[in-house]
C-alpha positions, 0 to 999 in steps of 0.5 A, a space after each residue: 218448819 212445814 214441807 212447803 216452807 222447806 221447799 221455798 227455803 231451798 228454791 228462793 234467794 234470801 231476798 225473795 224468801 224475806 219478801 215471801 215471808 212478809 206475805 204470810 199472816 200475821 205479817 201481811 196484816 201489819 203492812 201499809 197499803 203502800 208496802 203491799 203495793 211495793 211487795 206486789 210489784 217486786 213479786 211480779 218482777 221476780 215471778 216474771 223473771 223466773 217464768 222467763 228463765 223457765 221458758 228458756 230452760 224448757 227450750 234448752 231441754 228440747 234442743 231448740 235454743 243454745 245453752 245460756 250458760 256453760 252447760 245446757 239445762 237438764 231440767 227446770 223443776 227448781 225454776 218452775 217451783 220458784 215461779 209457783 212460790 212467788 205466784 202463791 205469795 202474789 196471790 196472798 198479797 192480792 187477796 189482802 188488797 181485795 180484802 182491804 178494798 172491800 172493808 173500805 167500802 163498808 
């Protein structure tokens, strides 16, 4: 298991990890266009949620917002890492969609 895969396994939930795994070759090439669209939508939603949580945590760390939970956030490295992992997966899906669109034009 690569270091990036270990980090993703630690940061992502089981469903997110499964979704990200589907964006890696050769699995991504086996998916239909509709499946890719659905994966992109789910990845965007998860990424946007992680970005929102990271922003809230940043405000808590700076003391600009009240704690969302029982304790104020001390750091948001995990949430930022989760957002980046989801962004990378979304980039792979979008690249595959562009590749397929270019191949359809030829």
